[in-house]
C-alpha positions as CSV (number, residue, x, y, z in Angstrom):
1,M,133.3,189.6,89.4
2,P,132.0,187.3,86.2
3,V,131.6,189.7,83.3
4,F,127.8,188.9,82.5
5,R,127.2,189.9,86.1
6,F,128.5,193.5,85.8
7,G,126.6,194.2,82.8
8,E,123.5,193.1,84.6
9,M,124.5,195.9,87.0
10,L,124.9,198.6,84.2
11,G,121.2,197.8,83.0
12,L,122.4,195.3,80.4
13,C,121.1,192.1,79.2
14,R,123.4,188.9,78.6
15,A,122.8,189.6,74.4
16,E,124.0,193.1,74.8
17,S,126.7,192.2,76.6
18,R,127.7,189.7,74.7
19,H,127.8,191.7,71.4
20,L,129.9,194.6,73.2
21,L,132.6,191.6,74.4
22,D,132.7,190.9,70.8
23,T,132.6,194.0,69.5
24,M,135.4,195.2,71.9
25,H,137.5,191.8,70.8
26,A,137.1,192.5,67.3
27,A,138.4,195.6,67.3
28,N,141.1,194.9,69.9
29,F,142.0,191.2,69.4
30,P,143.4,188.5,67.1
31,L,140.1,187.1,65.5
32,I,141.7,184.0,65.7
33,R,144.2,183.7,68.5
34,S,145.8,180.3,66.9
35,L,146.9,182.9,63.7
36,S,149.5,185.1,66.3
37,S,152.4,184.5,68.8
38,E,154.5,186.7,70.6
39,H,156.1,189.0,69.0
40,Y,159.7,188.0,69.9
41,K,158.4,184.3,68.3
42,A,157.1,185.5,65.3
43,K,160.0,188.1,64.7
44,N,162.3,184.5,65.0
45,F,159.8,182.3,62.9
46,A,160.1,184.8,60.1
47,Q,163.7,185.1,60.1
48,R,163.9,181.7,59.2
49,Y,161.5,180.9,57.3
50,A,160.3,183.9,55.3
51,G,160.8,183.9,51.4
52,C,159.3,182.3,47.9
53,Y,157.5,179.4,48.0
54,S,156.1,177.2,45.1
55,L,152.9,175.2,45.9
56,Y,151.7,172.1,44.0
57,R,148.6,170.4,43.7
58,Y,147.5,167.6,41.8
59,D,143.8,168.6,39.9
60,V,141.5,166.6,38.0
61,N,138.0,168.2,37.8
62,P,135.0,169.5,35.4
63,A,137.1,173.1,35.1
64,V,140.5,171.2,33.8
65,D,140.2,171.3,29.7
66,K,140.4,167.8,29.0
67,S,141.9,169.4,25.0
68,R,144.6,170.9,26.8
69,F,145.4,168.4,29.8
70,P,144.7,165.0,28.9
71,S,146.3,163.7,31.4
72,G,145.3,165.5,34.5
73,L,146.8,168.8,35.7
74,L,149.6,169.7,38.1
75,V,148.8,173.0,39.5
76,K,151.8,175.3,40.5
77,S,151.2,178.0,42.9
78,T,152.9,181.1,44.3
79,L,153.4,182.3,47.8
80,T,155.4,184.2,50.2
81,I,156.4,184.3,53.5
82,R,156.6,187.7,54.6
83,Y,157.2,189.1,58.4
84,P,155.4,189.8,61.3
85,V,152.5,192.6,61.5
86,P,151.7,193.2,65.2
87,H,148.3,193.6,66.8
88,K,147.2,195.5,69.8
89,A,148.9,193.8,72.9
90,Y,146.3,192.2,75.4
91,A,145.8,194.1,78.4
92,Y,146.4,190.7,80.3
93,D,149.2,190.1,78.5
94,A,152.4,191.0,78.9
95,N,153.5,190.0,75.9
96,S,152.1,191.9,72.4
97,R,151.2,189.6,69.9
98,S,151.8,189.2,66.1
99,S,151.0,187.2,63.0
100,I,153.3,185.5,59.6
101,R,151.7,187.7,56.9
102,V,151.5,185.5,54.0
103,K,150.3,185.6,50.3
104,L,149.5,183.6,47.6
105,N,148.4,183.7,43.5
106,L,146.8,180.3,41.9
107,P,147.0,180.2,38.2
108,S,143.3,180.4,36.3
109,Y,142.8,176.8,34.9
110,R,139.8,178.5,32.5
111,E,142.0,181.6,30.7
112,Q,144.5,181.9,28.5
113,G,147.9,183.1,29.2
114,V,148.7,183.7,32.9
115,Q,145.7,185.3,34.4
116,L,146.1,185.2,38.4
117,Y,143.6,184.3,41.5
118,K,145.3,187.0,44.3
119,Y,144.9,185.7,47.9
120,D,146.0,187.8,51.1
121,G,146.3,185.3,54.3
122,L,147.8,184.6,57.9
123,L,150.0,181.7,59.1
124,G,150.0,180.4,62.5
125,F,152.8,177.7,64.2
126,S,153.0,176.3,67.1
127,S,156.3,174.7,69.1
128,K,154.2,172.3,70.7
129,D,153.2,170.3,66.9
130,Q,154.6,170.4,63.6
131,W,151.9,171.4,61.5
132,W,151.2,175.5,60.5
133,T,147.8,176.7,60.1
134,W,147.6,178.7,56.8
135,I,144.2,181.5,56.0
136,F,144.1,183.0,53.1
137,Q,141.1,185.2,51.2
138,G,140.6,186.2,48.1
139,R,141.9,189.5,47.4
140,F,139.2,192.5,47.3
141,G,138.4,194.1,44.3
142,D,140.0,191.0,42.5
143,R,137.9,191.2,39.5
144,N,139.4,187.1,38.1
145,R,137.5,185.3,40.6
146,K,133.1,185.8,41.0
147,I,133.4,184.5,44.5
148,E,134.9,185.1,47.8
149,D,137.0,182.5,48.5
150,L,138.7,181.5,51.6
151,I,141.6,178.9,51.4
152,L,142.4,177.1,54.8
153,M,145.6,174.9,54.8
154,Y,147.6,172.7,56.9
155,T,151.3,172.1,56.7
156,R,153.8,170.2,58.3
157,D,157.0,171.9,59.5
158,F,159.7,171.6,57.0
159,D,162.1,168.9,56.4
160,K,165.0,169.7,59.5
161,A,167.9,168.9,57.2
162,A,167.3,171.3,54.6
163,D,164.1,173.3,55.4
164,A,163.0,173.3,52.3
165,V,160.2,170.8,51.5
166,A,156.7,170.4,53.1
167,T,153.9,168.6,52.7
168,G,150.0,169.8,53.9
169,T,146.2,169.9,52.6
170,L,144.2,172.6,51.4
171,L,140.8,173.2,50.9
172,T,139.2,175.9,48.8
173,Q,136.5,176.4,46.6
174,N,137.5,174.6,43.1
175,Q,137.3,176.2,39.5
176,D,134.2,174.4,38.0
177,N,130.8,176.1,37.6
178,K,129.5,175.1,40.7
179,S,132.7,176.6,42.8
180,T,132.8,173.1,45.1
181,P,134.7,172.6,48.0
182,T,137.4,170.6,47.0
183,P,140.6,169.2,49.2
184,S,144.1,168.7,48.0
185,D,147.4,167.2,48.9
186,V,149.8,169.7,48.6
187,V,153.8,170.0,48.7
188,L,155.3,173.6,49.5
189,I,159.0,174.1,48.1
190,R,160.9,176.6,49.6
191,E,162.5,178.6,46.5
192,P,166.7,179.5,47.1
193,G,168.2,183.1,47.2
194,Y,165.2,185.0,49.2
195,A,165.7,186.5,52.6
196,L,164.1,189.2,55.0
197,T,165.9,192.4,55.6
198,A,164.8,195.0,58.1
199,T,165.4,198.7,57.2
200,T,165.0,201.8,59.3
201,G,162.1,204.1,57.5
202,I,161.6,208.0,57.4
203,A,159.4,207.9,60.0
204,G,162.4,206.1,61.9
205,D,160.7,202.5,62.5
206,E,161.8,199.6,61.7
207,Y,160.1,197.5,58.6
208,F,160.7,194.4,56.9
209,S,160.6,193.5,53.3
210,L,161.9,190.4,51.2
211,Q,165.5,190.7,49.2
212,P,165.5,190.1,46.2
213,D,161.8,191.6,45.7
214,E,158.9,189.1,45.5
215,D,156.8,190.6,42.7
216,S,158.6,189.1,39.9
217,F,158.5,185.6,41.2
218,M,154.8,186.1,42.3
219,R,153.7,187.2,39.3
220,S,156.0,184.7,36.4
221,A,156.1,181.4,38.4
222,P,152.5,180.5,38.6
223,A,152.0,177.7,35.9
224,L,149.6,175.3,34.6
225,I,152.0,171.4,34.4
226,D,151.0,168.9,31.6
227,M,151.1,165.8,33.2
228,A,151.3,164.3,29.8
229,Q,154.6,166.4,29.1
230,P,157.0,165.1,31.8
231,D,159.8,166.7,28.9
232,S,158.9,169.9,30.3
233,W,158.8,169.7,34.0
234,T,161.3,171.4,35.6
235,D,163.5,169.7,38.5
236,T,161.5,171.4,41.4
237,D,158.8,170.3,39.5
238,K,159.7,166.7,39.5
239,L,160.3,166.9,43.0
240,A,157.1,168.1,43.3
241,I,155.5,165.2,41.7
242,S,157.3,163.1,43.7
243,R,156.2,164.0,47.0
244,L,152.7,163.8,46.0
245,L,152.8,160.5,45.0
246,L,154.1,159.5,48.7
247,L,150.6,161.3,49.5
248,K,148.5,159.0,47.7
């Protein structure tokens, strides 16, 4: 029986039935289905790709201090792909679904010292194409940013040879006075030495973590890189710049 017809039999108008359906869906199912997958696929994905990453984009906009960065600014953010987090199982789907939890720290252009804008998000992937979908939202209670910024990013699958470098496009509200939505080419580079570890907790349930711990990298590695000072570039910076130039 069509769901709205069943609602009519209960005395519900179409608008009220729709509202009840949306409410139940929000409480029980992923808001965006493409950001979730069957749990075993999410677990396999995390075992391969969980780790710490450097995310680079080149920025020239009114928020960049030209007295500090006369040749433009290379923004290095830090990102982690963590682990799968489960949703409630679909009543009509034998496979429970999970999403990949991710985190992003983005350095402020304006503040002296290390001032970070912190984002939490989800990563969606599909075996049918080579694009990954990322959605980040500014962390609740983060006083450094006065807006509720939402970041949308698409990246290609990693280089098959090394699983170390990926390119894509990012859309975010910029750090100028008008918080202008701005697209940027991005390069994502995997940092070596991090791996996903499964541990049995005190309650007997399995939980996941990155080893070594991600905190030090996430807090200390973000940077504002002066394009006029190539002597200060690391090998990872140089790799990112070479890939960004190919995207132009």
